[in-house]
C-alpha atoms as one frame of an Amber mdcrd trajectory, in Angstrom:
protein
 106.663  37.571 -23.457 106.447  34.951 -20.489 103.517  33.907 -19.386 101.154
  35.598 -21.961 100.377  32.593 -23.945 100.206  29.802 -21.242  96.568  29.622
 -20.105  95.319  29.441 -23.436  97.779  27.012 -24.584  95.332  23.933 -25.333
  93.015  26.322 -26.934  95.887  27.941 -29.787  96.785  24.792 -31.142  93.243
  23.987 -32.338  92.274  27.895 -32.917  95.458  28.910 -34.413  95.997  28.286
 -38.776  98.732  26.405 -39.990 101.001  27.838 -42.571 100.670  27.408 -45.946
 103.368  24.813 -47.612 104.185  27.271 -50.305 105.520  29.802 -48.189 108.456
  27.124 -46.980 108.594  26.058 -50.728 109.706  29.118 -51.001 111.852  30.282
 -47.969 113.809  26.181 -48.845 114.207  27.465 -52.557 116.148  30.426 -51.081
 118.765  28.191 -48.990 121.044  25.934 -50.561 121.249  23.568 -47.566 118.849
  21.583 -45.802 120.048  20.378 -42.598 118.138  22.395 -40.285 115.903  24.959
 -39.239 115.107  26.601 -36.102 111.411  27.508 -35.493 111.588  30.409 -32.543
 108.761  30.905 -30.602 107.111  27.954 -31.761 103.850  27.438 -29.611 102.474
  24.355 -30.551 104.518  23.835 -33.773 102.517  25.458 -36.475 105.671  26.290
 -38.634 107.803  24.245 -37.655 105.538  21.370 -39.118 105.967  23.305 -42.182
 109.731  23.622 -41.848 109.672  19.285 -42.028 108.959  19.050 -45.255 112.377
  20.506 -46.591 114.585  20.605 -43.910 116.173  17.466 -41.999 115.911  18.288
 -38.782 113.766  21.089 -36.827 114.587  22.502 -33.799 111.462  23.885 -32.162
 111.498  25.779 -29.303 109.429  28.389 -26.464 109.882  29.972 -23.013 106.578
  28.670 -22.793 106.171  24.681 -21.028 102.751  25.028 -21.360 102.439  25.722
 -24.823 105.110  22.961 -25.840 102.767  20.636 -23.436 100.563  20.487 -26.415
 102.902  20.685 -29.452 101.745  18.498 -32.428 104.772  15.921 -32.118 106.615
  14.703 -35.395 109.506  12.338 -36.027 111.834  15.413 -37.074 111.153  18.215
 -35.114 112.921  18.276 -31.352 111.304  20.579 -28.985 112.941  22.155 -26.398
 112.322  24.742 -23.493 114.565  28.226 -23.485 113.668  29.766 -20.707 114.288
  33.607 -20.396 117.155  32.098 -17.632 119.241  30.827 -20.594 122.206  32.381
 -21.576 123.141  33.416 -25.138 126.294  30.943 -25.491 123.799  28.509 -23.960
 121.405  28.827 -26.474 123.570  28.826 -29.667 125.017  25.498 -28.479 122.018
  24.647 -27.680 121.305  24.942 -32.011 125.009  23.037 -32.613 126.757  26.108
 -32.592 127.642  29.160 -34.676 126.748  28.957 -38.171 124.899  25.918 -37.871
 121.029  26.843 -39.128 120.011  27.044 -42.584 116.633  28.786 -41.697 115.468
  30.554 -39.162 111.191  31.466 -38.692 109.765  32.927 -36.651 105.545  32.910
 -36.880 103.314  35.370 -35.674 105.673  36.090 -32.199 109.148  37.981 -32.620
 107.245  41.075 -32.079 106.952  39.644 -27.869 111.339  39.257 -28.648 113.535
  41.915 -26.955 114.936  42.098 -30.799 118.725  43.749 -29.519 118.822  40.361
 -27.440 117.963  38.261 -29.983 118.498  39.342 -33.279 122.665  39.030 -32.200
 121.738  35.698 -31.840 120.406  35.185 -35.295 123.290  36.402 -36.549 125.764
  34.263 -34.820 123.462  30.804 -35.746 122.718  31.694 -39.017 124.909  29.797
 -41.801 126.906  32.298 -43.529 126.847  31.919 -46.099 123.509  30.799 -47.522
 121.022  31.007 -44.026 117.589  32.295 -44.109 115.588  34.146 -41.749 112.224
  35.114 -41.831 109.923  36.003 -39.946 106.038  36.752 -40.621 102.263  37.810
 -38.631  98.502  37.871 -40.120  96.549  40.770 -38.858  93.000  41.134 -39.990
  90.596  38.049 -41.050  88.053  38.763 -43.825  84.867  36.656 -44.627  82.155
  39.110 -45.080  81.401  42.565 -44.884  78.895  42.152 -42.412  81.279  40.239
 -40.390  84.363  41.788 -40.970  82.333  45.014 -39.210  81.048  42.975 -36.144
  84.758  41.803 -35.456  86.618  45.046 -36.220  84.416  46.473 -33.106  85.376
  43.739 -30.995  89.373  44.180 -31.609  88.898  47.594 -30.976  87.254  46.947
 -27.931  90.817  44.915 -27.077  92.721  48.260 -28.088  93.051  48.867 -23.768
  94.361  45.550 -22.622  96.310  45.111 -25.702 100.600  44.519 -24.860 102.227
  47.651 -26.042 104.781  44.555 -27.735 101.949  44.101 -30.249 102.193  47.566
 -32.012 104.161  45.868 -34.755 102.017  43.738 -35.379  99.196  45.658 -35.789
 101.496  47.842 -38.096 101.848  44.513 -40.341 105.623  44.663 -39.734 106.503
  47.368 -41.535 108.051  49.155 -38.484 109.405  46.446 -37.319 113.516  46.742
 -37.521 115.012  44.256 -39.381 118.739  44.547 -39.934 118.920  41.925 -42.359
 119.896  41.680 -46.230 116.529  41.232 -48.314 116.047  37.881 -50.414 113.862
  38.859 -52.266 110.717  38.523 -49.927 109.990  41.681 -48.115 112.336  44.022
 -46.519 113.036  46.498 -43.837 109.591  48.324 -44.016 107.940  46.825 -46.606
 106.848  43.365 -46.124 105.901  40.567 -48.421 101.835  40.948 -47.959 100.520
  36.830 -48.629  96.586  35.920 -47.837  96.205  32.813 -46.247  93.040  30.516
 -46.251  91.369  28.381 -43.554  88.033  27.034 -43.265  86.727  27.985 -40.340
  82.974  27.013 -37.915  82.006  29.359 -35.645  83.066  27.134 -32.755  86.374
  27.482 -34.547  85.983  31.128 -34.313  84.820  31.550 -30.560  88.287  29.236
 -29.999  90.553  31.927 -31.937  89.146  34.825 -30.279  89.762  33.099 -26.887
  93.467  32.191 -27.933  94.289  35.998 -28.683  96.078  37.667 -25.341  93.905
  40.535 -25.092  91.088  39.141 -24.570  91.874  37.083 -21.559  94.288  40.169
 -20.382  90.485  41.621 -20.228  88.751  38.628 -18.493  91.624  38.579 -16.109
  90.837  42.429 -15.464  86.946  40.962 -14.986  85.826  42.784 -18.435  84.480
  39.720 -20.681  84.791  40.829 -24.200  83.357  37.065 -25.479  79.976  37.895
 -23.322  77.087  35.836 -24.496  75.303  38.509 -25.669  78.362  39.165 -27.898
  78.568  35.326 -29.005  74.859  36.088 -30.126  75.257  38.853 -32.200  78.707
  37.044 -33.278  76.849  34.123 -34.378  73.861  35.377 -36.084  75.877  37.470
 -38.706  77.862  34.097 -38.548  75.013  32.651 -40.395  73.975  30.106 -37.939
  76.869  27.611 -35.479  76.421  25.311 -38.164  78.167  27.178 -41.340  80.892
  26.940 -41.931  82.848  30.054 -43.804  86.502  30.382 -45.579  88.558  32.941
 -43.794  91.006  35.040 -45.612  94.087  35.892 -43.520  95.966  38.748 -44.493
  99.403  37.782 -43.498 102.848  39.941 -43.763 106.566  38.646 -44.259 109.641
  39.748 -43.718 113.094  37.544 -45.050 117.140  38.034 -45.006 120.434  37.170
 -44.725 122.976  38.174 -42.925 124.834  41.095 -44.098 128.743  40.128 -44.565
């Protein structure tokens, strides 16, 4: 969704988690060649960096210039702005042509895409045979019973401000159309469930909440979902501003190849 994450682009790079290296090792083991990976909707490049461990070159694209301006630089990652005005053929050529990409990743973003437009491009550029396409999202965070309950209440307050496209993510990609042949990492209707751990400070939690689109949409409509009162309640349940906690994100992944 064009512009949806532009305003919180600077916050996004600090607030959002890096993805476990084990995920990329698992996916790389499924691709015979390791020349080129494409990370779509890269944001600040969290997933693109993970792909560099296994692929010689990573092309990381996003429709948001603001997100790319805060992207994490890496010698193997080539960041490219791909505006919605770019044609399918232009995008395919930008990626090296048809049948050229070994791994395509979309981290916590495919639910924002026009799937009828995006999936045909995936099928064109993915290497055949051998290319793998993987998407994933994360939904709830687990800290402690008291903290989890408070956060659940806060997320419920975002419902009136959520974009309809978020539906697939809220349903943990179990209803996401995924017309690709399974490679043993989930399948349409049954994503692979994964845990993702991160050490987080209370300041980090507030940054994460401020990076969520619904919180920003609410603020634009005059509703502050993270008022000083709410922040104090969260801080008390957290155990004070200096405490660092371990958060477990519940993640869901689908990976497949083009059906021949």
